[in-house]
C-alpha positions in Angstrom: -69.8 -68.7 -47.2 -67.7 -67.5 -44.2 -63.9 -67.1 -44.5 -61.6 -67.8 -41.7 -59.6 -64.9 -40.4 -56.0 -64.6 -41.7 -54.6 -64.5 -38.2 -55.6 -65.7 -34.8 -56.1 -63.0 -32.2 -55.8 -65.3 -29.3 -52.5 -66.9 -30.4 -49.4 -65.9 -28.4 -46.9 -63.7 -30.1 -44.0 -65.6 -31.7 -41.3 -63.1 -30.7 -41.2 -61.0 -27.5 -41.1 -57.3 -27.9 -37.9 -57.0 -25.8 -34.6 -58.9 -26.1 -34.1 -62.0 -24.0 -32.6 -61.5 -20.6 -28.8 -61.8 -20.3 -28.2 -60.5 -23.8 -26.3 -57.2 -23.6 -27.9 -54.3 -25.5 -25.9 -51.3 -26.7 -27.7 -48.3 -25.2 -29.0 -45.6 -27.7 -26.6 -43.0 -26.3 -23.7 -45.2 -27.3 -24.6 -45.6 -31.0 -23.2 -43.7 -34.0 -26.0 -42.7 -36.2 -25.1 -40.1 -38.8 -22.8 -40.4 -41.8 -20.7 -37.4 -40.7 -20.0 -39.2 -37.3 -18.9 -42.3 -39.2 -16.7 -40.3 -41.5 -15.1 -38.5 -38.6 -14.3 -41.8 -36.8 -13.0 -43.4 -40.0 -11.0 -40.5 -41.5 -10.5 -38.1 -38.6 -7.0 -36.6 -37.9 -6.9 -38.1 -34.4 -7.9 -41.5 -35.4 -6.4 -45.0 -35.5 -7.2 -48.4 -36.9 -6.2 -52.0 -36.4 -7.5 -55.0 -38.2 -7.5 -58.7 -38.9 -9.0 -61.1 -41.4 -12.4 -60.8 -39.6 -12.7 -57.1 -38.9 -11.2 -53.7 -38.9 -11.7 -51.4 -35.9 -11.4 -47.7 -36.4 -11.4 -45.2 -33.4 -11.3 -41.5 -33.2 -11.5 -38.7 -30.7 -12.5 -35.0 -31.1 -12.3 -32.2 -28.6 -16.0 -31.5 -29.2 -16.9 -34.9 -27.7 -14.6 -34.7 -24.7 -16.3 -36.1 -21.6 -19.3 -37.5 -23.5 -20.0 -41.3 -23.6 -18.2 -43.4 -26.2 -20.2 -44.3 -29.3 -20.0 -47.4 -31.5 -21.0 -47.9 -35.1 -20.9 -50.9 -37.5 -20.2 -51.2 -41.2 -21.2 -54.6 -42.7 -21.2 -54.4 -46.5 -22.8 -56.6 -49.1 -19.4 -58.3 -49.5 -20.1 -60.0 -46.2 -23.2 -61.7 -47.6 -27.0 -61.4 -48.1 -29.2 -59.4 -45.8 -29.8 -62.2 -43.4 -26.0 -62.9 -43.0 -25.2 -59.2 -42.7 -27.8 -58.6 -40.0 -26.7 -61.7 -38.1 -23.1 -60.5 -38.2 -24.1 -57.0 -37.1 -26.2 -58.3 -34.2 -23.3 -60.5 -33.0 -20.8 -57.5 -33.2 -23.3 -55.2 -31.5 -23.8 -57.6 -28.6 -20.0 -58.1 -28.3 -19.3 -54.4 -28.2 -22.2 -53.8 -25.7 -20.2 -55.9 -23.3 -17.0 -54.0 -24.0 -18.2 -50.4 -24.2 -17.0 -49.6 -20.7 -13.4 -50.1 -21.8 -13.7 -47.4 -24.4 -12.6 -44.0 -23.1 -15.1 -41.2 -22.9 -15.3 -39.1 -26.1 -14.2 -41.9 -28.4 -16.1 -43.0 -31.4 -15.4 -46.6 -32.6 -16.4 -48.1 -35.9 -16.3 -51.9 -36.4 -16.1 -52.8 -40.1 -16.7 -56.5 -40.8 -14.7 -58.2 -43.4 -16.3 -61.0 -45.6 -14.7 -63.7 -43.4 -16.8 -62.5 -40.5 -19.8 -64.2 -42.0 -18.4 -67.7 -41.4 -17.1 -66.8 -37.9 -19.1 -67.7 -34.8 -19.5 -65.4 -31.8 -16.6 -66.9 -29.9 -14.2 -66.3 -32.8 -15.5 -62.7 -33.3 -15.1 -62.1 -29.5 -11.5 -63.3 -29.5 -10.6 -61.2 -32.5 -12.4 -58.1 -31.0 -10.5 -58.6 -27.7 -7.2 -58.7 -29.7 -7.8 -55.8 -32.0 -9.8 -53.3 -29.8 -7.1 -52.7 -27.2 -4.6 -52.0 -30.0 -6.6 -49.3 -31.6 -7.6 -47.7 -28.3 -3.9 -47.6 -27.2 -3.1 -45.8 -30.5 -5.9 -43.3 -30.1 -4.9 -42.6 -26.5 -1.3 -42.0 -27.4 -2.1 -39.9 -30.4 -0.3 -42.2 -32.7 -2.1 -43.3 -36.0 
C-alpha cells in the first residue's frame, strides 16, 4: 500500500521569505541585541525616560557610541499577554520605530517597553502614543536632563 507524501512539493509557499513591500523594516545595524546594551539604555547615567499607559520609552547616550547609528530595542513581557500577543505587539512597535528611526540622534540607544494595555491597542493608537512620548524622551537626553 502506497502512502501519500505529507507535503506537496509543487504547492506554492504560504508565506513569502521577505516582508511585504511598503512595510518598514528596522535595519540590523539599528537593533539593540545584548543585555548589556539594554541595561545601559535603561539605567545609564545619561539616560531619560517618558511613558504612558501603553508604553515607556527609555533613551541613553554614551561617548563610546558617538557618531554611530541609533539603535532600538523592545521589551514586551509576559504581562502583555501570551506569545502570539507579545510578538504581534513587538512587530507593531518595531514597524513604527523603523519609520521614526531617522528622528533619533546618532549615538542614541532607545528601548521601548510595552505596558499590558499595549496588547489591546491598535497600530494607530500605538503610533499616536509613540509620537507623543518619543520627542519628550529625546529632548531630555539631548539636554542632559533625566
